[in-house]
N, CA, C and O of each residue as an XYZ file, in Angstrom:
676
protein
N       0.874     -1.175     -0.010
C       0.031     -0.011     -0.077
C       0.882      1.195      0.031
O       1.825      1.229      0.822
N       0.549      2.267     -0.809
C       1.471      3.371     -0.939
C       1.317      4.225      0.393
O       0.365      4.043      1.152
N       2.220      5.084      0.610
C       2.278      5.967      1.832
C       1.214      7.013      1.852
O       0.694      7.367      2.910
N       0.858      7.556      0.583
C      -0.256      8.427      0.354
C      -1.656      7.792      0.789
O      -2.473      8.412      1.470
N      -1.852      6.457      0.311
C      -2.958      5.790      0.701
C      -3.187      5.569      2.109
O      -4.278      5.762      2.645
N      -2.061      5.128      2.757
C      -2.007      4.763      4.158
C      -2.286      6.053      5.023
O      -2.926      5.967      6.072
N      -1.758      7.322      4.526
C      -2.025      8.412      5.134
C      -3.522      8.871      5.173
O      -4.115      9.311      6.158
N      -4.036      8.676      3.864
C      -5.486      9.013      3.719
C      -6.329      8.167      4.647
O      -7.223      8.737      5.273
N      -6.122      6.746      4.817
C      -6.967      5.976      5.414
C      -6.712      6.419      6.865
O      -7.709      6.534      7.578
N      -5.503      6.681      7.391
C      -5.255      7.054      8.852
C      -6.108      8.309      9.236
O      -6.810      8.367     10.245
N      -5.949      9.414      8.208
C      -6.665     10.550      8.585
C      -8.181     10.376      8.647
O      -8.878     10.876      9.529
N      -8.660      9.587      7.588
C     -10.202      9.273      7.608
C     -10.534      8.612      9.008
O     -11.555      8.930      9.617
N      -9.691      7.741      9.464
C      -9.951      6.946     10.677
C      -9.965      7.989     11.952
O     -10.800      7.984     12.856
N      -8.962      8.792     11.828
C      -8.874      9.816     12.974
C     -10.006     10.732     12.954
O     -10.563     11.019     14.013
N     -10.429     11.259     11.747
C     -11.619     12.034     11.716
C     -12.886     11.360     12.300
O     -13.656     11.954     13.054
N     -13.050     10.051     11.890
C     -14.157      9.178     12.406
C     -14.174      9.210     13.891
O     -15.225      9.454     14.483
N     -12.999      8.962     14.563
C     -12.758      8.803     16.074
C     -13.086     10.172     16.583
O     -13.881     10.223     17.522
N     -12.595     11.296     16.108
C     -12.861     12.493     16.625
C     -14.336     12.853     16.663
O     -14.860     13.299     17.684
N     -15.057     12.632     15.418
C     -16.390     12.850     15.458
C     -17.243     12.024     16.428
O     -18.229     12.544     16.951
N     -16.900     10.751     16.688
C     -17.382      9.825     17.514
C     -17.252     10.333     19.020
O     -18.188     10.296     19.818
N     -16.017     10.795     19.301
C     -15.723     11.374     20.613
C     -16.377     12.724     20.942
O     -16.584     13.027     22.117
N     -16.699     13.526     19.948
C     -17.534     14.647     20.187
C     -18.999     14.216     20.565
O     -19.665     14.881     21.359
N     -19.414     13.217     20.038
C     -20.683     12.750     20.410
C     -20.861     12.100     21.790
O     -21.966     12.008     22.324
N     -19.742     11.662     22.333
C     -19.565     10.923     23.563
C     -19.406      9.441     23.362
O     -20.094      8.887     22.504
N     -18.679      8.860     23.980
C     -18.505      7.393     23.959
C     -17.949      6.855     25.211
O     -17.398      7.597     26.025
N     -18.092      5.448     25.412
C     -17.645      4.719     26.560
C     -15.968      4.825     26.556
O     -15.351      4.624     25.510
N     -15.435      5.083     27.533
C     -13.941      5.134     27.621
C     -13.395      3.837     27.960
O     -13.375      3.471     29.135
N     -12.914      3.057     26.946
C     -12.337      1.709     27.040
C     -10.816      1.860     26.951
O     -10.268      2.556     26.096
N     -10.222      1.214     27.818
C      -8.624      1.088     27.821
C      -8.082      0.662     26.447
O      -7.116      1.232     25.941
N      -8.662     -0.248     25.920
C      -8.237     -0.860     24.578
C      -8.464      0.095     23.400
O      -7.704      0.119     22.432
N      -9.551      0.888     23.523
C      -9.825      1.799     22.444
C      -8.907      3.065     22.545
O      -8.590      3.786     21.599
N      -8.515      3.218     23.923
C      -7.785      4.454     24.247
C      -6.231      4.219     23.747
O      -5.588      5.139     23.242
N      -5.755      3.054     23.914
C      -4.271      2.704     23.715
C      -4.078      2.023     22.446
O      -2.996      2.166     21.877
N      -5.061      1.240     21.884
C      -4.962      0.510     20.700
C      -4.632      1.181     19.363
O      -3.765      0.730     18.615
N      -5.348      2.264     19.092
C      -4.988      2.977     17.875
C      -3.766      3.640     17.926
O      -3.056      3.592     16.921
N      -3.321      4.360     19.084
C      -2.054      4.944     19.050
C      -0.988      3.987     18.946
O       0.028      4.294     18.322
N      -1.104      2.881     19.480
C      -0.033      1.848     19.447
C       0.081      1.182     17.932
O       1.156      0.813     17.458
N      -1.038      1.096     17.326
C      -1.090      0.674     15.866
C      -0.325      1.757     15.056
O       0.553      1.439     14.254
N      -0.664      2.973     15.277
C      -0.031      4.028     14.319
C       1.270      4.183     14.567
O       1.996      4.276     13.578
N       1.851      4.245     15.828
C       3.182      4.286     16.161
C       3.925      3.170     15.474
O       4.971      3.339     14.846
N       3.354      2.096     15.628
C       3.957      0.679     15.084
C       4.047      0.867     13.515
O       5.126      0.634     12.970
N       3.033      1.249     12.817
C       3.089      1.365     11.449
C       4.135      2.566     11.088
O       4.881      2.458     10.114
N       4.143      3.523     11.789
C       5.176      4.773     11.471
C       6.556      4.222     11.838
O       7.425      4.371     10.979
N       6.883      3.636     12.928
C       8.177      3.081     13.198
C       8.626      2.009     12.173
O       9.804      1.981     11.817
N       7.731      1.137     11.695
C       7.977      0.198     10.643
C       8.361      0.860      9.412
O       9.269      0.373      8.739
N       7.747      1.957      9.031
C       7.988      2.587      7.808
C       9.373      3.307      7.904
O      10.090      3.339      6.904
N       9.754      3.860      9.021
C      10.967      4.389      9.243
C      12.130      3.303      9.093
O      13.096      3.494      8.354
N      11.957      2.163      9.846
C      13.017      1.185      9.809
C      13.158      0.540      8.379
O      14.253      0.170      7.956
N      12.013      0.428      7.672
C      12.093     -0.196      6.296
C      12.483      0.591      5.253
O      13.090      0.114      4.294
N      12.148      1.951      5.352
C      12.407      2.807      4.167
C      13.496      3.907      4.291
O      13.845      4.564      3.311
N      13.997      4.076      5.475
C      14.732      5.264      5.788
C      15.977      5.042      6.468
O      15.921      4.393      7.512
N      17.179      5.494      6.039
C      18.488      5.457      6.684
C      18.512      6.849      7.549
O      18.607      7.944      6.995
N      18.430      6.708      8.775
C      18.374      7.967      9.743
C      19.865      8.309     10.146
O      20.690      7.481     10.532
N      20.057      9.567     10.002
C      21.323     10.219     10.380
C      21.155     10.892     11.698
O      20.078     10.745     12.276
N      21.991     11.535     12.181
C      22.024     12.300     13.518
C      21.031     13.340     13.433
O      20.229     13.453     14.360
N      20.976     14.152     12.394
C      20.009     15.391     12.114
C      18.628     14.745     12.053
O      17.709     15.315     12.640
N      18.394     13.602     11.394
C      17.090     13.124     11.132
C      16.677     12.705     12.571
O      15.572     13.074     12.970
N      17.406     12.028     13.311
C      16.983     11.540     14.653
C      16.595     12.736     15.576
O      15.660     12.639     16.370
N      17.355     13.884     15.443
C      17.036     15.078     16.230
C      15.577     15.706     15.866
O      14.774     16.126     16.698
N      15.418     15.687     14.603
C      14.122     16.176     14.093
C      12.917     15.128     14.468
O      11.786     15.528     14.744
N      13.237     13.920     14.451
C      12.187     12.880     14.778
C      11.982     12.955     16.144
O      10.817     12.847     16.527
N      12.942     13.131     17.044
C      12.782     13.410     18.566
C      12.059     14.584     18.789
O      11.122     14.545     19.586
N      12.370     15.719     18.160
C      11.652     16.894     18.317
C      10.124     16.781     18.079
O       9.293     17.210     18.880
N       9.833     16.181     16.936
C       8.486     15.973     16.544
C       7.726     14.942     17.568
O       6.552     15.160     17.867
N       8.424     13.824     18.090
C       7.840     13.182     18.869
C       7.435     13.718     20.242
O       6.400     13.385     20.818
N       8.399     14.633     20.744
C       8.226     15.378     21.927
C       7.044     16.336     21.752
O       6.151     16.402     22.597
N       7.055     17.027     20.712
C       5.894     17.971     20.570
C       4.543     17.191     20.470
O       3.544     17.515     21.113
N       4.598     16.183     19.645
C       3.395     15.275     19.560
C       2.855     14.828     20.979
O       1.680     14.868     21.343
N       3.921     14.406     21.688
C       3.460     13.799     23.071
C       2.854     14.969     23.867
O       1.819     14.797     24.512
N       3.484     16.153     23.832
C       3.145     17.248     24.590
C       1.714     17.874     24.202
O       0.906     18.304     25.024
N       1.548     17.850     22.856
C       0.163     18.474     22.356
C      -0.795     17.386     22.704
O      -1.889     17.704     23.171
N      -0.508     16.208     22.531
C      -1.423     15.097     22.778
C      -1.800     15.084     24.313
O      -2.966     14.867     24.640
N      -0.862     15.306     25.214
C      -1.164     15.338     26.670
C      -1.975     16.561     27.017
O      -2.900     16.464     27.823
N      -1.662     17.733     26.430
C      -2.497     18.977     26.545
C      -3.952     18.544     26.122
O      -4.917     18.746     26.858
N      -4.041     17.975     24.970
C      -5.381     17.561     24.491
C      -6.120     16.672     25.410
O      -7.335     16.768     25.579
N      -5.338     15.770     26.025
C      -5.989     14.814     27.042
C      -6.601     15.505     28.299
O      -7.280     14.876     29.110
N      -6.340     16.756     28.410
C      -6.843     17.522     29.631
C      -8.309     17.988     29.195
O      -9.118     18.291     30.072
N      -8.606     18.038     28.028
C      -9.774     18.748     27.550
C     -11.130     18.037     27.414
O     -12.195     18.648     27.492
N     -11.032     16.681     27.203
C     -12.353     15.962     27.156
C     -13.026     15.897     28.502
O     -12.360     15.774     29.530
N     -14.322     15.977     28.506
C     -15.143     15.742     29.749
C     -15.234     14.341     29.943
O     -15.489     13.568     29.019
N     -15.010     13.947     31.246
C     -15.145     12.544     31.672
C     -16.342     12.553     32.620
O     -16.506     13.411     33.487
N     -17.199     11.486     32.375
C     -18.398     11.492     33.277
C     -18.814      9.833     33.377
O     -18.427      8.995     32.562
N     -19.517      9.603     34.327
C     -20.001      8.169     34.657
C     -21.335      8.077     34.041
O     -22.208      8.896     34.327
N     -21.540      7.076     33.174
C     -22.906      6.643     32.557
C     -22.974      5.148     32.583
O     -22.044      4.459     32.161
N     -24.098      4.639     33.088
C     -24.196      3.251     33.093
C     -23.162      2.391     33.959
O     -22.856      1.216     33.756
N     -22.700      3.224     34.955
C     -21.639      2.603     35.927
C     -20.183      2.653     35.421
O     -19.335      2.161     36.166
N     -19.810      3.154     34.316
C     -18.504      3.254     33.987
C     -18.263      4.598     33.299
O     -19.191      5.393     33.147
N     -16.993      4.860     32.875
C     -16.559      6.166     32.332
C     -16.992      6.280     30.844
O     -17.034      5.357     30.031
N     -17.275      7.459     30.660
C     -17.325      7.921     29.341
C     -16.740      9.214     29.111
O     -16.612     10.011     30.040
N     -16.330      9.513     27.781
C     -15.660     10.719     27.470
C     -16.453     11.492     26.252
O     -17.092     10.936     25.359
N     -16.272     12.810     26.415
C     -16.797     13.615     25.334
C     -15.876     14.834     25.047
O     -15.637     15.667     25.921
N     -15.395     14.904     23.856
C     -14.609     16.078     23.477
C     -15.352     17.346     23.687
O     -16.580     17.405     23.749
N     -14.574     18.322     23.789
C     -15.240     19.620     24.073
C     -14.651     20.766     22.974
O     -13.758     20.498     22.171
N     -15.177     21.831     23.057
C     -14.541     22.975     22.158
C     -13.104     23.080     22.262
O     -12.374     23.219     21.281
N     -12.683     23.010     23.516
C     -11.171     23.154     23.796
C     -10.507     22.037     23.122
O      -9.418     22.240     22.584
N     -11.037     20.904     23.096
C     -10.323     19.727     22.397
C     -10.187     20.191     20.934
O      -9.097     19.999     20.396
N     -11.060     20.713     20.313
C     -10.968     21.044     18.904
C      -9.903     22.137     18.798
O      -9.095     22.119     17.869
N      -9.891     23.079     19.728
C      -8.877     24.161     19.691
C      -7.384     23.530     19.773
O      -6.471     23.880     19.026
N      -7.291     22.729     20.603
C      -5.898     21.888     20.861
C      -5.547     21.061     19.548
O      -4.416     20.988     19.067
N      -6.597     20.497     19.080
C      -6.384     19.647     17.661
C      -5.838     20.670     16.658
O      -4.912     20.362     15.907
N      -6.350     21.770     16.642
C      -6.032     22.779     15.513
C      -4.522     23.206     15.830
O      -3.626     23.231     14.986
N      -4.395     23.509     17.068
C      -3.092     24.034     17.450
C      -1.898     22.934     17.215
O      -0.788     23.251     16.786
N      -2.290     21.571     17.564
C      -1.398     20.547     17.164
C      -1.006     20.341     15.768
O       0.154     20.107     15.430
N      -2.096     20.443     14.883
C      -1.946     20.404     13.478
C      -0.935     21.616     13.024
O      -0.042     21.444     12.195
N      -1.170     22.740     13.614
C      -0.283     23.967     13.300
C       1.171     23.870     13.763
O       2.093     24.394     13.138
N       1.334     23.138     14.946
C       2.713     22.885     15.520
C       3.291     21.911     14.630
O       4.422     22.108     14.185
N       2.551     20.754     14.285
C       3.204     19.690     13.475
C       3.611     20.295     12.038
O       4.656     19.978     11.469
N       2.791     21.084     11.584
C       3.117     21.726     10.194
C       4.251     22.592     10.319
O       5.174     22.582      9.505
N       4.200     23.346     11.328
C       5.383     24.297     11.565
C       6.844     23.414     11.648
O       7.847     23.667     10.981
N       6.718     22.460     12.511
C       7.962     21.647     12.709
C       8.339     20.978     11.283
O       9.514     20.916     10.922
N       7.273     20.482     10.496
C       7.558     19.921      9.186
C       8.184     20.941      8.217
O       9.055     20.629      7.405
N       7.685     22.171      8.355
C       8.311     23.256      7.482
C       9.643     23.509      7.838
O      10.465     23.687      6.939
N       9.992     23.555      9.063
C      11.319     23.762      9.512
C      12.252     22.713      9.319
O      13.451     22.954      9.180
N      11.745     21.462      9.299
C      12.530     20.365      9.003
C      12.737     20.311      7.554
O      13.860     19.991      7.162
N      11.869     20.563      6.745
C      12.045     20.604      5.222
C      13.174     21.671      4.916
O      14.123     21.414      4.176
N      13.008     22.795      5.497
C      13.894     24.014      5.292
C      15.427     23.542      5.778
O      16.447     24.026      5.288
N      15.420     22.697      6.640
C      16.763     22.228      7.146
C      17.240     20.960      6.323
O      18.247     20.344      6.672
N      16.543     20.614      5.301
C      16.860     19.548      4.486
C      16.518     18.115      4.917
O      17.056     17.194      4.302
N      15.709     17.861      5.875
C      15.219     16.645      6.256
C      14.192     16.071      5.341
O      13.212     16.743      5.018
N      14.379     14.836      4.904
C      13.494     14.301      4.066
C      12.154     14.072      4.650
O      12.063     13.852      5.858
N      11.019     14.109      3.829
C       9.722     13.853      4.382
C       9.410     12.427      4.968
O       8.563     12.171      5.824
N      10.220     11.592      4.370
C      10.043     10.172      4.891
C      10.470      9.980      6.270
O      10.214      8.923      6.846
N      11.203     11.075      6.932
C      11.546     10.977      8.315
C      10.530     11.447      9.161
O      10.683     11.426     10.382
N       9.371     11.923      8.562
C       8.358     12.514      9.403
C       7.049     11.918      9.023
O       6.192     12.649      8.528
N       6.800     10.529      9.230
C       5.696      9.890      8.661
C       4.486     10.328      9.486
O       4.510     10.352     10.716
N       3.465     10.661      8.773
C       2.195     11.044      9.306
C       1.644     10.099     10.294
O       1.218     10.502     11.375
N       1.639      8.937      9.982
C       1.104      7.777     10.953
C       1.838      7.842     12.312
O       1.240      7.625     13.366
N       3.151      8.147     12.254
C       3.842      8.269     13.483
C       3.533      9.475     14.306
O       3.470      9.400     15.533
N       3.336     10.599     13.643
C       3.039     11.804     14.207
C       1.702     11.787     14.958
O       1.568     12.244     16.093
N       0.664     11.187     14.189
C      -0.577     11.100     14.753
C      -0.596     10.081     15.882
O      -1.142     10.339     16.955
N      -0.033      8.992     15.648
C       0.091      8.020     16.658
C       0.692      8.514     17.999
O       0.146      8.292     19.080
N       1.877      9.214     17.854
C       2.470      9.763     19.099
C       1.556     10.774     19.830
O       1.430     10.722     21.053
N       0.912     11.707     19.064
C      -0.004     12.521     19.599
C      -1.252     11.889     20.347
O      -1.667     12.306     21.428
N      -1.754     10.911     19.691
C      -2.809     10.156     20.314
C      -2.364      9.309     21.587
O      -3.175      9.040     22.474
N      -1.209      8.955     21.625
C      -0.532      8.300     22.769
C      -0.510      9.275     23.859
O      -0.948      8.943     24.960
N      -0.018     10.509     23.647
C       0.016     11.518     24.646
C      -1.356     11.859     25.221
O      -1.510     12.039     26.429
N      -2.361     11.946     24.328
C      -3.575     12.105     24.790
C      -4.161     10.930     25.739
O      -4.804     11.165     26.762
N      -3.855      9.646     25.267
C      -4.387      8.482     25.931
C      -3.829      8.352     27.314
O      -4.517      7.900     28.229
N      -2.436      8.789     27.499
C      -1.811      8.725     28.747
C      -2.476      9.575     29.715
O      -2.812      9.136     30.815
N      -2.706     10.927     29.310
C      -3.359     11.936     30.157
C      -4.697     11.311     30.522
O      -4.996     11.067     31.691
N      -5.476     11.064     29.512
C      -6.864     10.543     29.830
C      -6.815      9.309     30.727
O      -7.643      9.253     31.636
N      -5.987      8.369     30.586
C      -5.916      7.294     31.478
C      -5.693      7.754     32.901
O      -6.424      7.331     33.797
N      -4.652      8.654     33.157
C      -4.335      9.268     34.351
C      -5.575      9.897     35.071
O      -5.864      9.710     36.253
N      -6.291     10.705     34.137
C      -7.557     11.401     34.585
C      -8.605     10.393     35.031
O      -9.258     10.489     36.070
N      -8.699      9.368     34.090
C      -9.799      8.332     34.393
C      -9.488      7.638     35.700
O     -10.392      7.415     36.505
N      -8.249      7.294     35.931
C      -7.874      6.591     37.250
C      -8.186      7.503     38.450
O      -8.583      6.996     39.499
N      -8.031      8.731     38.338
C      -8.179      9.522     39.462
C      -9.610      9.749     39.869
O      -9.877     10.215     40.977
N     -10.595      9.407     38.931
C     -11.967      9.469     39.176
C     -12.423      8.328     40.109
O     -13.403      8.456     40.843
N     -11.710      7.259     40.056
C     -12.239      6.111     40.873
C     -13.274      5.276     40.167
O     -13.646      4.214     40.667
N     -13.766      5.731     38.990
C     -14.814      5.058     38.261
C     -14.091      4.016     37.326
O     -12.947      4.281     36.959
N     -14.684      2.865     36.925
C     -14.068      1.872     36.185
C     -14.068      2.397     34.643
O     -14.896      3.221     34.255
N     -13.137      1.886     33.862
C     -13.226      1.974     32.435
C     -14.431      1.206     31.929
O     -14.907      0.262     32.561
N     -14.937      1.659     30.709
C     -16.108      0.848     30.205
C     -15.697     -0.569     29.870
O     -14.543     -0.765     29.488
N     -16.511     -1.527     29.977
C     -16.221     -2.946     29.633
C     -16.032     -2.993     28.046
O     -16.625     -2.231     27.282
N     -15.208     -3.897     27.681
C     -15.005     -4.166     26.219
C     -16.207     -4.734     25.729
O     -16.786     -5.600     26.384
N     -16.675     -4.297     24.546
C     -17.980     -4.794     24.050
C     -18.101     -4.809     22.517
O     -17.145     -4.417     21.846
N     -19.096     -5.190     22.000
C     -19.289     -5.261     20.531
C     -19.180     -3.909     19.842
O     -18.781     -3.820     18.681
N     -19.523     -2.909     20.537
C     -19.463     -1.469     19.961
C     -18.091     -0.798     20.143
O     -17.894      0.393     19.903
N     -17.181     -1.638     20.575
C     -15.848     -1.139     20.695
C     -15.257     -0.829     19.371
O     -15.422     -1.638     18.457
N     -14.596      0.241     19.179
C     -14.058      0.734     17.838
C     -13.024     -0.295     17.370
O     -13.015     -0.531     16.162
N     -12.224     -0.888     18.089
C     -11.292     -1.802     17.644
C     -12.074     -3.116     17.293
O     -11.721     -3.803     16.335
N     -13.056     -3.427     18.020
C     -13.806     -4.506     17.661
C     -14.451     -4.403     16.300
O     -14.416     -5.363     15.530
N     -15.029     -3.281     15.986
C     -15.609     -2.980     14.752
C     -14.589     -2.955     13.504
O     -14.890     -3.474     12.429
N     -13.430     -2.349     13.721
C     -12.403     -2.264     12.789
C     -11.777     -3.644     12.407
O     -11.317     -3.845     11.283
N     -11.782     -4.599     13.415
C     -11.048     -5.830     13.196
C     -12.087     -7.056     13.022
O     -11.695     -8.217     12.896
N     -13.230     -6.745     13.026
C     -14.243     -7.867     13.009
C     -14.281     -8.361     11.514
O     -14.340     -7.533     10.605
N     -14.249     -9.620     11.283
C     -14.484    -10.181      9.918
C     -15.900    -10.652      9.731
O     -16.248    -11.024      8.611
N     -16.735    -10.665     10.729
C     -18.073    -11.182     10.634
C     -19.091     -9.991     10.142
O     -20.258    -10.232      9.830
N     -18.549     -8.761     10.111
C     -19.547     -7.596      9.881
C     -19.202     -7.094      8.527
O     -19.826     -6.150      8.041
């Protein structure tokens, strides 16, 4: 599958997740950490398979990862957490959207600086950037969720990962 097609699919899935979270959804640990882990894995695989990293490449990669984790962690502070049906739910807020927009701007700015410094685009895979950002969000949300004392939602048929990976539907 081409990198452009993978990026398009990833962006479409992220948009679907964001829309779903604006409506409100049960907060499941697997849905929280599964997508970021998959995206980071795909991004790292692409780097290892397709790119020879030099010192400057690693520095830009690290800068992007730190920025992504920080923006994701900030975004993880913005969803509303609440208990429904005896377990945690989350709902994105207007502030979440603001932080998403700022995250995209920061990532684009870092990308422009990296390009100006001669760093190839392959060193900054979109899947890795989105995955690291979602990982930062997931870590913050998980800490917030644990501090409520309420349980995560149980895994179920309406789980995002269940629907994406099910062969029966």
